[in-house]
C-alpha positions in Angstrom: -26.2 -36.4 72.8 -22.8 -35.5 74.3 -21.8 -31.8 74.4 -19.4 -30.9 71.6 -16.2 -29.1 72.5 -15.4 -25.7 70.9 -11.9 -26.9 70.2 -11.5 -28.5 66.8 -8.5 -30.2 65.4 -7.2 -29.7 61.9 -8.4 -33.1 61.0 -12.0 -32.2 61.9 -11.8 -29.0 59.8 -10.2 -30.6 56.8 -7.3 -28.9 55.0 -6.9 -25.3 56.0 -5.6 -23.0 53.3 -2.1 -21.6 53.9 -3.4 -18.1 53.2 -5.6 -18.5 56.3 -2.9 -19.9 58.6 0.0 -17.7 57.5 -1.3 -14.5 59.1 -1.8 -16.4 62.4 1.9 -17.3 62.5 3.1 -13.7 62.2 4.7 -11.9 65.1 2.7 -9.0 66.5 5.2 -6.5 65.1 4.9 -8.0 61.6 1.1 -8.0 61.9 1.1 -4.3 62.9 3.5 -3.3 60.1 1.2 -5.0 57.5 -1.9 -3.5 59.2 -0.5 0.1 59.2 0.9 -0.5 55.7 -2.6 -1.3 54.4 -3.9 1.9 56.0 -1.2 4.0 54.4 -2.0 2.4 51.0 -5.4 4.1 51.3 -4.3 7.2 53.2 -0.6 7.9 52.6 -0.6 11.2 54.6 -2.2 9.7 57.8 0.3 11.3 60.2 -0.5 9.2 63.3 -0.2 6.0 61.3 3.1 7.2 59.7 4.5 7.8 63.1 3.6 4.3 64.3 4.8 2.7 61.2 8.2 4.5 61.3 8.7 3.4 64.9 7.7 -0.2 64.1 10.0 -0.4 61.1 12.9 1.0 63.0 12.3 -1.4 65.9 12.2 -4.3 63.4 15.5 -3.2 61.9 13.9 -2.3 58.5 15.9 0.9 58.4 15.5 1.7 54.7 11.7 1.5 55.0 11.8 3.6 58.2 13.9 6.2 56.4 11.2 6.5 53.7 8.5 7.0 56.4 10.6 9.6 58.2 11.3 11.5 55.0 7.5 11.6 54.3 6.8 12.8 57.8 9.4 15.6 57.5 7.7 16.8 54.4 4.3 16.8 56.1 5.5 18.3 59.3 8.4 20.6 58.4 8.4 22.4 61.8 8.3 19.3 64.1 11.5 18.9 66.0 10.9 15.3 67.0 10.1 14.3 63.4 13.5 15.8 62.3 15.3 14.1 65.2 13.8 10.8 64.1 14.8 11.5 60.5 18.4 12.2 61.6 18.4 8.8 63.4 17.1 7.0 60.3 19.7 8.8 58.1 22.5 7.8 60.5 21.3 4.2 60.6 21.4 4.1 56.8 24.9 5.5 56.6 24.0 9.1 55.4 26.3 10.8 58.0 26.4 14.2 56.4 22.7 14.5 55.9 22.1 13.0 59.4 24.1 15.8 61.0 22.5 18.5 58.9 19.0 17.2 59.9 20.0 16.9 63.5 20.9 20.6 63.4 17.5 21.3 61.9 15.9 19.3 64.8 17.7 21.5 67.3 16.8 24.7 65.4 13.1 23.6 65.7 13.5 23.0 69.5 14.6 19.5 70.0 16.1 19.5 73.5 16.0 16.0 75.0 19.7 15.6 75.4 19.3 12.9 78.0 17.6 10.7 75.4 20.0 11.8 72.7 23.0 10.7 74.8 21.5 7.1 75.2 20.1 6.7 71.7 22.0 4.0 69.8 20.4 5.1 66.5 23.0 7.9 66.4 26.0 5.6 67.0 27.3 6.1 63.4 27.7 9.8 63.9 28.8 10.1 67.6 32.5 10.2 66.8 32.1 12.7 64.0 33.6 16.1 65.0 30.6 17.9 63.4 28.3 16.0 65.8 30.4 16.9 68.8 30.5 20.6 67.7 26.7 20.5 67.2 26.2 19.2 70.7 28.5 21.9 72.1 26.5 24.5 70.3 23.1 23.4 71.4 23.4 21.6 74.7 22.6 23.9 77.5 25.3 24.6 80.0 25.1 22.7 83.2 23.7 24.7 86.1 26.4 26.2 88.3 27.0 24.3 91.5 24.8 25.3 94.4 26.5 27.2 97.2 26.1 26.0 100.7 24.2 28.3 102.8 26.1 29.5 105.8 24.4 30.1 109.1 24.6 33.4 110.6 25.6 33.6 114.2 
């Protein structure tokens, strides 16, 4: 008897229900969002999953849903600087400029200090030209170090 191949065609299997095929056609990010969503349905305060879900939703461009996640995280972790920074980004992306700037201040007050990332972060594009944003950066950005003096040789 000839050896049977592990590969089967749809014809050999008969009709495959769409419910079985649909998840296989999802992108990885869509699969992950659904997966983490199912975990959060059972454990809505699972912080590590909330962090992952917020990042995925933002990356996917689902800014309203990401904002919901970031608000939940800020309630669960009221002293976390990065959580407040991410909330400020979500607020800016959703057009809540006043609240975004207020929450960004809160992030700085809690110790957020990655100004190099902040300068490159497109999530804050909506507030960059706001004078309150500029003033906030002037208040919290550390002064650049003074230029180094050249050492002179003694003769």
